[in-house]
C-alpha positions as CSV (number, residue, x, y, z in Angstrom):
1,M,0.0,0.3,-0.4
2,S,1.0,3.7,-0.7
3,V,1.5,6.2,2.3
4,I,1.6,9.7,0.9
5,T,2.8,12.9,3.2
6,E,2.4,16.2,3.6
7,M,4.9,18.6,5.1
8,V,6.2,22.3,5.6
9,A,9.1,23.1,4.0
10,Y,10.3,26.3,2.5
11,D,12.1,27.7,0.1
12,L,15.1,29.9,0.0
13,F,13.2,33.6,1.2
14,N,12.3,31.1,4.2
15,Q,8.3,30.9,3.5
16,A,6.7,28.4,3.6
17,Y,4.7,25.9,1.3
18,T,3.2,22.2,1.7
19,Q,5.7,19.7,-0.1
20,E,3.9,16.0,-0.6
21,A,6.2,13.1,-0.6
22,A,5.6,9.1,-1.3
23,G,6.2,6.1,0.3
24,S,4.9,2.2,1.3
25,G,4.2,0.6,4.0
26,V,2.6,-2.6,4.7
27,I,-1.0,-3.3,7.2
28,V,0.1,-6.3,9.5
29,D,-3.1,-6.0,11.8
30,P,-6.5,-5.9,10.7
31,R,-7.2,-2.2,12.9
32,G,-5.2,-0.4,11.0
33,Y,-1.7,-0.6,12.3
34,I,1.1,-0.1,9.2
35,I,4.5,-0.4,9.8
36,T,6.3,2.0,7.6
37,N,9.8,3.6,7.7
38,N,10.5,6.4,10.0
39,H,12.2,8.7,7.5
40,V,9.3,8.2,5.1
41,V,6.0,10.3,8.0
42,E,9.3,12.4,10.1
43,G,8.1,15.5,9.9
44,A,4.8,14.9,8.3
45,Q,1.9,17.1,9.4
46,D,-1.0,14.8,6.6
47,I,-0.3,11.2,6.3
48,Q,-3.2,9.3,3.9
49,I,-2.5,5.8,2.9
50,E,-4.0,4.0,-0.1
51,L,-4.9,0.9,-0.7
52,H,-4.3,-1.2,-4.3
53,D,-7.6,-0.6,-4.3
54,G,-7.5,3.5,-4.5
55,T,-9.5,3.7,-1.5
56,T,-7.8,6.1,0.6
57,Y,-8.2,6.9,5.3
58,P,-6.1,9.5,6.8
59,A,-3.3,8.1,9.1
60,T,-1.7,8.9,12.1
61,I,1.6,8.2,13.6
62,V,1.6,5.6,16.5
63,G,5.5,6.0,17.1
64,T,8.5,6.2,15.3
65,D,12.3,4.6,16.0
66,A,15.0,6.9,14.1
67,L,17.4,4.3,15.6
68,T,16.0,1.7,12.8
69,D,14.2,3.8,10.7
70,L,10.9,1.7,11.9
71,A,7.6,3.5,12.3
72,V,4.3,2.7,12.8
73,I,0.9,4.2,11.9
74,R,-2.5,3.9,12.1
75,A,-5.4,3.9,10.1
76,D,-8.3,5.5,10.1
77,A,-10.2,1.8,9.4
78,D,-11.0,-1.4,10.8
79,D,-11.1,-5.2,8.5
80,L,-8.4,-4.4,6.8
81,S,-6.8,-7.0,5.0
82,Y,-3.5,-8.0,6.4
83,A,0.2,-9.1,5.7
84,V,1.6,-11.9,7.5
85,L,4.7,-12.1,8.7
86,G,7.7,-14.4,8.0
87,Q,11.0,-15.8,9.7
88,S,13.7,-13.6,8.5
89,G,16.1,-15.4,9.9
90,E,14.9,-18.9,7.9
91,L,16.7,-17.0,4.6
92,A,19.6,-18.2,2.2
93,V,21.5,-16.6,-0.2
94,G,20.2,-16.8,-3.6
95,E,16.8,-17.3,-2.4
96,W,14.4,-15.5,-4.2
97,V,12.3,-12.3,-2.7
98,V,10.5,-10.0,-4.1
99,A,10.5,-6.4,-3.2
100,I,6.2,-4.1,-3.2
101,G,5.9,-0.7,-2.8
102,N,4.3,3.0,-4.4
103,A,7.9,2.9,-6.2
104,L,8.4,6.0,-8.0
105,G,4.8,7.7,-6.5
106,E,3.2,6.0,-9.7
107,G,1.3,2.8,-7.6
108,I,1.7,-0.1,-6.0
109,S,4.1,-2.1,-7.7
110,A,6.8,-5.2,-7.4
111,S,10.3,-6.4,-8.4
112,Q,11.9,-9.2,-7.9
113,G,15.3,-10.5,-6.6
114,I,17.8,-13.3,-4.9
115,V,19.5,-12.2,-1.4
116,S,23.1,-11.4,-1.8
117,R,24.2,-10.8,1.4
118,L,22.3,-11.3,4.8
119,D,23.3,-9.2,8.7
120,V,24.4,-6.3,6.7
121,S,25.6,-3.0,8.0
122,I,25.6,0.2,6.4
123,A,25.8,3.7,7.4
124,V,23.0,6.4,7.0
125,G,23.3,10.3,7.0
126,G,25.5,9.9,10.5
127,S,23.6,6.7,11.5
128,T,23.9,2.9,11.1
129,L,21.6,0.6,9.8
130,R,21.7,-3.0,10.9
131,D,20.3,-5.9,10.7
132,L,19.3,-5.5,7.0
133,I,19.1,-7.9,4.2
134,Q,20.9,-7.2,0.8
135,T,18.7,-7.9,-2.2
136,T,18.5,-7.2,-6.1
137,A,15.7,-6.6,-6.0
138,A,15.4,-2.8,-7.3
139,I,14.2,-0.7,-4.6
140,N,13.8,3.3,-6.0
141,P,12.7,6.3,-4.2
142,G,9.1,5.4,-3.1
143,N,9.2,2.2,-2.5
144,S,10.8,2.7,1.3
145,G,9.0,1.2,3.3
146,G,7.3,-1.5,1.6
147,P,7.0,-4.8,2.3
148,L,10.0,-7.3,1.1
149,V,7.8,-11.1,0.7
150,N,9.5,-14.0,-0.2
151,M,8.2,-17.3,-1.9
152,A,5.2,-18.0,0.3
153,G,3.7,-14.2,0.5
154,E,5.6,-13.7,4.2
155,V,6.2,-10.3,5.2
156,I,10.7,-11.1,5.5
157,G,11.9,-7.4,5.6
158,I,11.3,-3.6,5.2
159,N,12.7,-2.0,2.8
160,S,14.7,1.0,3.4
161,V,17.2,1.7,1.2
162,K,19.8,1.6,-1.8
163,V,22.9,2.2,-3.0
164,A,23.0,4.7,-5.9
165,S,26.1,5.8,-7.8
166,I,27.4,5.4,-10.9
167,G,28.8,1.3,-11.5
168,V,26.6,0.2,-8.2
169,E,23.9,-1.8,-9.2
170,G,22.1,-4.4,-7.5
171,M,22.9,-3.9,-4.1
172,S,19.1,-3.1,-2.4
173,Y,18.8,-3.5,1.6
174,A,16.0,-4.3,3.6
175,I,15.3,-4.2,7.7
176,A,15.0,-8.0,8.5
177,I,11.4,-8.8,9.8
178,D,12.8,-10.7,12.8
179,G,14.8,-7.5,14.4
180,A,12.1,-5.3,13.5
181,R,9.1,-7.3,15.2
182,P,9.7,-6.6,19.1
183,I,10.5,-2.8,17.6
184,V,6.8,-2.6,16.0
185,Q,5.3,-4.1,19.0
186,S,7.3,-1.6,21.3
187,L,6.1,1.0,19.1
188,I,2.0,0.1,19.3
189,N,2.0,-0.6,23.3
190,Q,3.7,2.6,23.5
191,G,4.7,4.6,21.1
192,Y,8.9,4.7,21.3
193,V,11.2,2.2,22.0
194,A,13.2,1.6,25.3
195,R,16.8,0.9,25.3
196,P,19.9,1.4,28.2
197,W,20.3,5.0,28.6
198,L,23.3,6.7,29.3
199,G,21.8,10.6,28.6
200,V,24.9,12.0,26.5
201,S,24.6,13.4,23.1
202,L,27.9,12.5,20.6
203,Y,30.2,13.4,18.0
204,T,32.5,10.9,16.4
205,V,36.4,12.2,16.4
206,D,38.6,12.4,14.1
207,R,41.8,14.7,13.0
208,F,40.1,17.4,12.3
209,T,37.5,17.4,14.6
210,A,40.4,17.2,17.3
211,R,42.7,19.8,15.7
212,V,39.7,22.1,15.7
213,N,39.1,21.3,19.2
214,Q,42.4,21.1,20.7
215,L,41.6,17.5,21.4
216,A,44.3,14.9,23.3
217,V,42.8,11.5,20.9
218,E,42.2,11.5,17.5
219,E,39.0,9.2,17.9
220,G,36.5,9.0,19.8
221,A,33.2,9.9,21.1
222,L,32.7,13.5,21.5
223,I,29.9,14.4,24.5
224,V,28.4,17.7,23.3
225,D,25.4,17.5,26.1
226,V,25.0,15.3,28.7
227,A,21.1,15.7,29.5
228,A,20.5,16.3,33.1
229,G,19.9,14.3,35.9
230,S,20.7,11.1,33.6
231,P,23.3,8.6,34.1
232,G,26.0,10.6,32.3
233,A,25.5,13.7,33.9
234,K,25.4,10.9,37.6
235,A,28.7,9.9,36.7
236,G,30.5,13.6,36.5
237,L,30.1,13.2,32.7
238,Q,30.5,16.8,31.2
239,K,30.8,18.7,27.0
240,G,33.5,17.9,25.3
241,D,34.9,15.0,26.9
242,V,35.9,12.6,24.9
243,I,34.8,9.0,25.7
244,V,37.8,6.8,24.8
245,E,36.7,2.6,26.4
246,F,33.1,1.4,26.9
247,N,33.6,-1.6,29.3
248,A,36.9,-1.9,28.9
249,S,35.8,-1.9,24.4
250,P,37.5,0.4,22.2
251,I,35.7,3.4,21.5
252,K,37.0,4.8,17.7
253,S,33.3,6.5,16.8
254,A,29.8,7.3,18.5
255,D,29.0,4.9,16.8
256,D,30.9,2.2,18.8
257,L,29.5,4.0,22.1
258,L,26.0,3.7,20.7
259,L,26.4,0.0,20.5
260,G,27.9,-0.5,23.3
261,I,25.4,0.7,25.3
262,I,22.6,-0.7,23.2
263,N,24.6,-4.4,23.8
264,S,23.8,-3.6,27.5
265,K,21.2,-4.4,29.4
266,V,18.9,-1.6,31.6
267,G,20.4,-1.5,34.7
268,D,23.9,-2.8,34.1
269,S,27.0,-0.6,35.7
270,V,29.4,0.1,33.0
271,E,33.0,1.5,33.3
272,I,34.2,4.0,30.8
273,V,37.5,5.8,30.3
274,Y,36.7,9.4,28.9
275,M,39.3,12.4,28.5
276,R,38.8,15.6,29.2
277,K,41.3,18.0,28.2
278,Q,45.0,15.8,28.8
279,D,44.0,13.7,31.8
280,R,42.9,10.4,31.1
281,R,40.2,9.8,33.2
282,T,37.9,6.7,34.5
283,A,33.6,6.6,35.7
284,T,31.5,4.1,36.5
285,A,28.0,4.5,35.1
286,Q,24.9,2.7,35.9
287,L,22.3,2.4,32.8
288,S,18.8,3.6,32.9
289,E,15.7,3.4,30.8
290,S,15.8,6.2,27.7
291,P,12.5,8.5,28.6
292,P,10.2,8.8,26.2
293,P,11.1,11.4,23.1
294,W,7.9,13.7,23.9
295,Q,9.9,14.6,27.8
């Protein structure tokens, strides 16, 4: 099914205008719950869904998760036909799959391909998407959020991104449904995903960042903000500190630290090694549950 969004954009003269965009989704519950991508609905002021027969319904955002690029919206409709979720863990390289979606905003279409790789991670817009299925099935603008299905018609992935550059063909990616399933359930249940939380905003340190900010190291996770009352604040971490180790594992980037936190548990006591100017220090923090994004 198609997802049509409207959002407010601004021109060169800072004049507001309404911009329409098209994406895809997959109905997973007769009550109207729909899985799509976070980037499809992010910032949307109005959302409409369109079924294959042309029927349209208004929809609202139930919850979003930027970390996994997943979102759940709900159509104002009942007794909708819905897709069956499969098991992406049972996929094999070389298996045939079909990507379905609103390609180029021209209506629902399907493209076939094979599974090229499993459990893939790629960098997208400064963050990393993990647990992806790489496929040769064509994914074009508008396909985002649509289902990747196996030959039994079961949804085994949510189409997300593709590599688009000269000389590159057949490299499209879908979020594996086994990892997406608990995220989707959390979004339906509470509107967000609760994870272990340190409460710091980060920036990856490189040579340029180190030189401009006169840092003592050229790798690590630079703290650019610390939430008041957070585990990081209670551990004494401050803006400008550079975290270089987390539970004895080296930290070379902000993503390294984020992965370390995600792989921990709420309540875990973690050891953090960081640089404050020229001093190498160690702190212990007890991770708490991440607060709702609207707090």
